[in-house]
Backbone bond lengths (Angstrom), bond angles and torsions (degrees), N, CA, C in turn:
res aa  C-N    CA-C-N  psi(-1)  N-CA   C-N-CA  omega(-1)  CA-C   N-CA-C  phi
1 M - - - 1.434 - - 1.494 106.87 -
2 Y 1.378 114.93 144.48 1.444 123.33 179.42 1.525 110.27 -73.30
3 P 1.337 118.62 137.87 1.490 120.87 -179.63 1.578 108.79 -66.08
4 R 1.329 113.54 141.23 1.427 117.82 178.11 1.528 110.61 -90.65
5 V 1.304 113.86 106.44 1.472 120.51 177.88 1.530 108.34 -132.47
6 A 1.365 114.57 154.43 1.418 117.66 177.30 1.472 112.72 -60.18
7 P 1.321 121.74 131.44 1.455 121.14 -176.10 1.579 110.04 -60.14
8 S 1.308 115.96 142.08 1.438 119.83 176.60 1.533 107.48 -143.48
9 L 1.333 117.16 127.48 1.467 119.07 178.27 1.548 112.37 -68.15
10 W 1.348 118.40 -42.17 1.422 121.88 -174.66 1.522 112.17 -98.90
11 G 1.286 124.16 -18.49 1.421 125.78 176.33 1.532 111.39 104.25
12 D 1.353 111.33 176.65 1.518 117.72 -176.78 1.484 112.50 -67.80
13 K 1.336 118.76 -30.82 1.467 122.24 -175.01 1.552 111.49 -115.15
14 G 1.313 115.46 23.18 1.494 116.77 -179.31 1.487 108.62 84.80
15 L 1.295 112.20 173.67 1.525 120.42 -176.88 1.507 108.55 -62.53
16 Q 1.287 116.86 123.80 1.467 125.77 177.07 1.479 112.77 -127.38
17 P 1.284 120.32 137.09 1.485 123.23 179.33 1.528 116.53 -78.86
18 Y 1.337 116.48 -5.31 1.450 120.52 -177.08 1.489 108.34 -117.44
19 G 1.353 116.11 165.57 1.498 121.65 176.78 1.523 108.57 89.09
20 L 1.265 122.51 9.09 1.439 124.63 179.00 1.573 107.78 -73.91
21 R 1.303 115.36 146.70 1.471 119.16 -176.03 1.500 111.06 -131.43
22 Q 1.354 112.95 124.71 1.456 118.18 179.16 1.500 111.44 -74.17
23 G 1.307 116.79 147.07 1.464 122.18 175.51 1.483 110.64 -89.91
24 L 1.324 119.02 -144.10 1.445 122.59 -179.09 1.483 115.93 -86.88
25 L 1.312 116.19 -7.61 1.476 118.43 -179.40 1.520 109.97 -83.35
26 S 1.338 118.36 151.60 1.477 120.65 176.65 1.471 110.12 -89.56
27 D 1.340 116.94 65.95 1.450 120.05 179.62 1.520 112.50 -124.07
28 C 1.312 115.85 45.24 1.434 120.33 -179.72 1.559 109.95 -62.01
29 W 1.265 119.71 -25.99 1.398 123.79 -176.94 1.588 108.49 -64.47
30 I 1.309 120.45 -35.27 1.415 121.00 177.85 1.565 110.36 -79.76
31 L 1.315 115.35 -30.29 1.413 118.73 173.87 1.528 111.99 -62.46
32 G 1.295 117.74 -42.57 1.466 123.28 176.54 1.528 110.61 -65.59
33 T 1.327 117.38 -38.59 1.485 121.34 177.20 1.539 109.20 -63.18
34 A 1.313 114.83 -46.09 1.473 119.32 -177.85 1.531 110.25 -63.11
35 A 1.292 116.21 -42.49 1.529 119.31 178.78 1.565 109.36 -63.54
36 A 1.295 117.99 -39.78 1.496 122.83 178.96 1.534 110.34 -60.65
37 I 1.399 114.51 -46.38 1.455 118.78 -178.71 1.581 108.40 -63.62
38 A 1.332 116.96 -38.63 1.457 122.39 -176.11 1.562 110.79 -69.67
39 E 1.373 116.05 -11.55 1.448 115.43 170.77 1.506 114.00 -63.03
40 H 1.319 117.73 -15.30 1.466 127.24 176.38 1.517 106.60 -124.55
41 P 1.324 117.49 77.41 1.522 120.64 -173.10 1.502 114.61 -53.44
42 E 1.320 120.00 -30.65 1.461 122.86 177.97 1.553 110.23 -62.84
43 R 1.268 118.28 -36.67 1.420 122.00 178.03 1.556 112.60 -67.36
44 L 1.331 114.79 -45.39 1.423 118.15 -179.44 1.549 110.10 -66.07
45 K 1.306 117.08 -42.16 1.498 120.43 -178.03 1.520 111.00 -64.10
46 K 1.308 117.55 -28.11 1.474 121.91 -179.47 1.546 109.31 -67.52
47 M 1.335 117.40 -22.48 1.499 118.97 177.21 1.445 112.04 -66.63
48 F 1.277 119.68 -28.86 1.473 123.00 -173.50 1.530 113.57 -93.64
49 T 1.284 120.30 135.42 1.447 123.67 176.49 1.520 108.14 -71.17
50 Q 1.328 118.00 -49.75 1.474 121.96 178.43 1.549 108.29 -90.45
51 R 1.282 114.24 161.85 1.506 117.81 -175.58 1.492 115.74 -105.40
52 D 1.348 117.92 -1.16 1.450 120.15 -179.31 1.541 109.04 -151.52
53 Y 1.295 115.10 174.29 1.426 121.92 177.83 1.543 108.65 -66.84
54 T 1.290 116.67 128.92 1.496 120.31 -179.30 1.534 108.03 -96.13
55 K 1.282 118.71 149.66 1.400 121.65 179.94 1.510 112.21 -66.05
56 E 1.349 116.95 -23.52 1.442 121.27 173.02 1.495 115.88 -74.64
57 G 1.389 114.32 -19.69 1.453 118.07 177.85 1.559 111.31 76.29
58 I 1.291 118.91 23.62 1.522 122.90 -179.45 1.459 107.89 -107.10
59 F 1.375 117.78 130.81 1.400 122.21 178.30 1.546 111.48 -128.32
60 E 1.341 115.31 136.20 1.458 119.44 175.74 1.530 104.59 -115.78
61 M 1.311 111.08 134.34 1.497 119.55 -178.21 1.567 108.11 -131.31
62 T 1.294 114.79 154.61 1.458 120.90 168.03 1.544 107.40 -106.96
63 M 1.322 115.37 124.60 1.453 117.19 175.92 1.547 107.11 -125.97
64 W 1.325 115.09 153.23 1.413 120.78 -178.20 1.538 110.75 -108.01
65 H 1.288 116.16 139.27 1.473 120.49 179.54 1.534 107.69 -147.96
66 K 1.324 119.28 121.36 1.473 123.82 178.44 1.544 111.43 53.51
67 G 1.329 114.51 42.53 1.488 120.60 173.38 1.512 112.39 80.22
68 A 1.329 122.81 5.17 1.450 121.57 178.66 1.510 110.14 -123.88
69 N 1.344 115.78 141.67 1.452 116.29 177.60 1.541 111.94 -88.33
70 H 1.286 115.44 149.98 1.454 122.72 -177.67 1.472 110.11 -129.25
71 K 1.299 121.97 131.01 1.437 124.86 171.68 1.534 108.68 -82.92
72 I 1.281 118.63 120.69 1.419 124.53 -179.07 1.519 109.93 -115.50
73 V 1.307 119.17 131.29 1.476 121.27 175.55 1.499 108.20 -121.00
74 V 1.406 114.22 126.96 1.408 120.48 179.94 1.521 108.82 -132.63
75 D 1.289 117.43 164.71 1.467 122.11 173.36 1.510 109.84 -112.85
76 D 1.290 115.05 178.08 1.464 120.01 -174.61 1.540 112.97 -94.88
77 R 1.328 116.42 12.72 1.505 116.90 175.06 1.513 108.56 -80.38
78 L 1.305 115.71 130.30 1.442 122.67 -174.50 1.535 111.04 -122.35
79 P 1.326 117.34 143.99 1.439 120.30 172.67 1.497 109.37 -67.36
80 M 1.360 117.10 134.14 1.453 123.11 -177.46 1.539 111.25 -119.37
81 Y 1.291 110.67 153.39 1.502 120.48 174.90 1.432 105.15 -105.63
82 K 1.342 117.66 125.09 1.451 122.81 -178.65 1.476 113.08 51.46
83 M 1.339 116.17 65.47 1.431 123.11 -174.87 1.521 112.55 -41.78
84 P 1.291 116.79 142.53 1.468 131.28 -8.46 1.506 111.16 -100.55
85 S 1.290 120.69 37.02 1.426 120.57 -170.65 1.510 118.14 -82.74
86 T 1.275 122.04 -56.32 1.478 121.52 -170.10 1.499 112.49 -129.87
87 P 1.375 116.46 125.20 1.461 119.67 175.06 1.556 108.45 -63.65
88 I 1.341 115.80 141.83 1.531 118.90 175.43 1.576 106.72 -72.59
89 S 1.275 116.45 -34.52 1.471 120.51 -175.71 1.558 105.86 -84.26
90 F 1.330 116.52 -165.25 1.453 120.45 178.02 1.557 108.84 -54.08
91 Q 1.294 113.83 151.60 1.456 119.13 -179.70 1.526 110.42 -104.34
92 M 1.297 115.92 168.10 1.427 121.60 177.18 1.565 105.10 -55.12
93 S 1.326 117.98 137.51 1.466 121.39 178.72 1.533 114.14 -69.39
94 D 1.254 117.17 169.35 1.477 124.34 174.26 1.508 110.71 -57.12
95 N 1.330 116.23 -27.02 1.461 123.73 -178.53 1.549 112.55 -93.41
96 N 1.357 116.28 10.74 1.492 123.86 179.89 1.460 113.19 64.61
97 A 1.366 117.70 33.24 1.434 124.01 179.17 1.544 111.18 -101.49
98 W 1.312 113.92 144.74 1.506 120.50 178.86 1.491 111.97 -109.90
99 W 1.308 122.67 -0.55 1.419 125.22 -172.15 1.532 111.38 -57.60
100 A 1.339 118.29 -40.91 1.477 119.63 -178.14 1.549 110.73 -65.60
101 T 1.301 115.77 -40.22 1.473 120.54 179.99 1.541 111.19 -62.15
102 I 1.353 114.75 -41.27 1.430 119.49 -179.42 1.539 112.72 -71.43
103 V 1.334 113.60 -37.01 1.563 118.10 175.16 1.580 108.76 -65.28
104 E 1.323 116.93 -42.52 1.401 119.72 177.63 1.535 112.27 -57.77
105 K 1.274 114.99 -46.54 1.523 120.18 -179.33 1.513 108.31 -63.69
106 G 1.318 118.56 -41.35 1.472 122.08 177.80 1.466 113.57 -62.63
107 Y 1.318 115.75 -39.09 1.473 121.06 176.90 1.509 111.15 -63.48
108 A 1.345 114.49 -45.55 1.453 119.97 -179.42 1.586 111.55 -61.93
109 K 1.340 114.00 -38.85 1.424 119.14 179.65 1.555 111.36 -67.41
110 M 1.352 114.92 -38.21 1.413 118.64 -178.80 1.534 111.86 -64.76
111 H 1.319 114.61 -31.96 1.478 117.79 -177.60 1.510 110.86 -99.67
């Protein structure tokens, strides 16, 4: 079962590029990309319109694809395997952050 902690977009210690955990999908390539972008936290934070987890669970991001920016809106509902235990997508990081999961969902929606 997933630990019950208060949702945090950036985690307990602020945005960190390490401690990300892959889910059941074979998309480690995007996990590595997200971690690389997080090496420059100011760049990653610029993607998000809001700066923290909202009680509504709605996130707006700006993502770039082929030279054009796209506004992407996603929510915090995630596909789960054997409810409610494990997200199929990225999981909450070791730092209790959800930013990578939200970015992954935004990327999937953009494509």
